[in-house]
N, C-alpha and C positions, 0 to 999 in steps of 0.2 A: 504493499499500499504506500509506504514511504517513497519507493522508487517511482510509483505512478504519480504521486504528488509532485515529485521533482521534475518528471517529464512534462506534466501539465503546466507547471510553473514556467519551465524553460520555453515551452511553445508559446505561452501567453506573452512572455517577455520578448521573444523573437517577433511576434506579431506587432507588439507595441513599438519595438525598435524600428521595424520596417515602416510602420505607419508614421512614426515620428520623423524618420529620414525623408519620407516622400512628401515633403512640404516645399512649396515654391518660396523663393526668397522675396515674397511679396505678401502683404496682408490683404491685398485686393481679392474680393470674392464676387462672384456673379450676383446680380439682383434676382435672377430666376434661372432655373434649369428646366428645360422642356424635354420630356421623353417622347420620342417619336412613335414608338410601337407598343409601349406598355399601356395597359388599360388604366393603371393607376401608378403613381410614383413608387419606386422601389428603392430599397436600401442599397447603396453602393459604397465601395471603399475609397472612391476618388475624394481627396481632401478639398478639391476645388469644385464646389457645387453651390447652387443658388440658395439664398435665404428662403425663397419660395420655389415651389415645384409645380409642374403641370404635366399631365400625361395625355397625349393625343389619341392613342389607341389606333393608329393607322394600320391598315392591313399590310402584311409583308408578302409582296408578290413573288420575290425570289429570296430565299434564305442564303446566308453565307456558310451555313453548315457548321459554324463554330459552337462548341459547347463548353461549359465550365465557367468559372469566375474570371473576371478581368484581372489583370495583374498590372501593377504600377511600379516603376523603378524610382530610384532616388531622384533622378533628373526629370521625373514627370512623364516618362514614356508609358502610355497606357496600351497594353496588348490585349488580344482576345476579345475585342469589342464586338458584340453581336446584338441581341434583342434590346439591350440597354442603350442603344444608340441615342444620342441626345445632343442638345446644343445649349450653351450657356449664354445668357443675355446680360449685357452690361449697358446701363443707361447713364449718359453724362448729365451733369447738373445743368448745363446750358447746351442743349442739342443744336447743331448747326444745319440739320436737315439731311445729313448723310449717314448711311449705315454701311458697315462692312461685314460680310459673312466670311469668317476666317476658317481656312482648311489647313490645320497643322500637317507637317510632313511626318515621315517615318517609314519610307520604303513600302508602304501599304502593308506593313507588318506590325506597326504600332503607331500611336498618335502622340506627337511631341507637344504635350499640352501645356508645358511651362514656357519653354523657349519660343515656341511659335503659336502660343495660345494666350495665357493670362498676361504674359509680358507685352504681347501685342495689344491686348485690350487696355493695358495701363497707358500706353502711348496714345492710342486712338481716343481714349476718354479725355486726355489732355488737349486734344484738338476739337473736342465737342462732337465726336463721332460715336454713334450708337454701334454696338458690336454684338455679333453672335459667333461664338467659337463652336464649331461642329466637331463632336467626338463621334465620328462616323463609323459605321460597320466596316470592318476590315474584309477585303474581298475573298481571300483564300481561293482565288481562281474564278470567282463569281463577279465578272467585270461590271455588271449593271449596278451592283449594290452601293458603292460609295457615292456615285453620282445621284442615285435615287435619293439618298439621305440629304445631300446638299440641295437638290431641287425641292424636296419636301420642306426644308428649312426656308427656302425662298418663298414658298407658298404661304407659310405661316407668317413670315415677316411682312410680306406684301399686304396680307389681310389686316395686320395690326399697325401698319405704317402710319396712318393718319393719327391714331391715338398717341403714338410715340413722337409725333412731330417729324417724321422721316419722309423725305421727298425723293431720295435716290438710294438705291441699294446696290452696292458693288460686291465683288468677290475678291478674296486675297488668298494666296496659297504659297507654300514653301516646299521645294523638293517634290516628293510624291504628292504632297498636298498642293503643290504648284501644278502638277499634272491634273489633279482633280479640279482645281480652279480654272485651268485652261480648258478642260473638258466642259465645265459649266459655261465657259465663255463662248465655246464654239458649237456645243451640242444642246443648247437650250431648246425646249419644246414649244414655247409660246412666250408672250410678252411678260407673263408672270415670272417665268423662270429665267428670262434673259437678264443678265447683270447690266446695270447702267454703266459700269466701268470695271476694270480688272487690274489687279496688282499681282504680278508673278515674280516671286523671289527665288533665285536659283532653281527654276522649274524644270521638271522632266516634260518635254513636249514631243518626244519621238518614241514610238514603239515599233517603227519599221526596221528593216535590216539595212537601211542606207545610212541613216544618221546615228551617230553614237548615242546610246541610251543609257539608262540605269537598269541593268539586268535584273536586279532584285525587285524593283518596282514592276518591271514587265512580267516577270515570272509570277509574282504574287497577285497581279491583276488578271492576267490571261492564262496562267498555267505554263508549264514547261513546253517549249517548242517541240522537244523530242516526242512528247505525248501526242501532240497534234499531227506530227509528221510520221509517226510510226505506222508500220503495216500490221503490227501484232494484234491478233484477235479482231481484225476488221475485215469486212467484205470490201470488195473493190469500190463499191458505191460509197460506203462509209468513209473509206480512206480519202476519196476524192472530195467528199463533202467536208471533211475535216480540214483538208488543205485549203479549200475555198473559204471556209469560215475563218480560219486563222488569218489568212491573207486579208480578209475584209475587216477583221477586228484590229489588226495591226495598223491598218490605214485609218479606221474610225478613231482610234485612240492615239494616233499621231496628230495631235491637235494643230500643229503648224500646217498640216495639209488641209485643214477644214476652215481656214479663215475666209471670210467673204466681206464685201463692202458693208454688210450689216453688223459685223463684229464690233462690239463696243470699244471705247478707248482703252489702251493698255499701257501700264507702267511696268518695266522690267528692270531687275537688278541681278547682277551675277558677278563672279570673280574669275579672272583668267586662270588662276591656279586651282580651281575647283577640280579635285581629282575624283569626286563621287559622281557629280552630274556635269558632264562636259559643257563648257560655255556655249558651244555650238547650238545647244537646245534653245537658248534665248536668242541667238543670232538668227537662226532660220525662222523663228516665230516673228521676230521683228521685221525681217526682210519681207515676209508674206503680208504683214500688216501694211507695210509701205506700198507694196504692189497693189493692194486692194484699196488704197486710199483711206486707211483707218488711222486715226490719230494715235501716235505712239511715242513713247519716250523710253530710252534704254540707258542704263548706267552699267559700265563694266569697270571694276576696279582691279588693279594688277594682282593684289593678294588679299587673302581673307579666307580662302578655302571654302569649305561647305558648312552649312548648318549654323551660321552666325545669328540668324533670326533677329530677335529683339533682345538678346542677352547682352545688354549694355553693362557698363561698369556699375550701374545702379543695382544690378541683380547678381552679377558674377564677378569673380576676381580678375579673370582674363577675358577680354573682348577681342576676338580675332579680327573684327572690323573696326577696332577702336580708332585707328588713324583716320578713318573715313566715316565714322558713325554720325557725327554732326552733319556732314555733307549729305549722307543718305537720308537722314530724317528731315533735313531742311528741304531737300529736293522732293521727297515724297509729300511733305506737307504742302509745298507750293503747287505740286501737280494736282493734288486732291482739291485744292482751292480752285484751280483752273477749270476742273471738270464739273464743279458744283453748279447746279441749275440756279 
């Protein structure tokens, strides 16, 4: 019995330790957390959740197949997100009429909810911008799932925009979340889901086999290429169908290929020395924006690597974009003001 007590005590202390570590370096918390698919709010381990909660009970047309509890790292990376998909709402004291729906990155295997979530909200609120940070379902090969969550977030926010004093709703994404935001920018279904503007930070925009991509994001979104291209246990018709489907999906989710004159204005930021997502992803997206006459602004800094997000010195000891942080924030703030209605 004594040993059992020791084991239980150790397990409790470990759980407390993990919970204590997984805290953002910010006291900011959402005003509200909205669950997309639950019938009623549920208990979650995420330390960043709203003072108020709401559950929409939307139908899940396609499941991502993930089971079990979510997990969260010390740095705020949330993994295994499924039916508890949600978005956190932050309201500024003096709204300026703009809102940004934020898609944190994480290679489509986790959601970077601090660096590219709550820290983003902190800066946006200082600009008078209303924020929704989406903690979207991770695809696990079910490519429709993340974009569905973002578009459902757009629907809710459009419905409530007038009561919040919101006149414009844009989208913002980082890395794989940048791919998700770019997909929302080019694959919208109607005026409700069409962003009024788009902010893409070191985004993945390519899923084809021509432009360098981020293979982890591609595999997690679409599944392994080998599985699509394999003959094993397939009829000739199934094999040919898989080849055609995979080719279609790689083009559909190569967002730089889907830009039209109706694409909303875009702000892009990247670093030349990004070894995770090649800077060409931003360049080809920008080039096609220009070809289609879409208003675009792009900033490429020589160094900073990948994943610098909004982890400024205010939140972390080392800021990889520290030498250009002020320039980045000033440029983004000016651009947001320029596209405001």
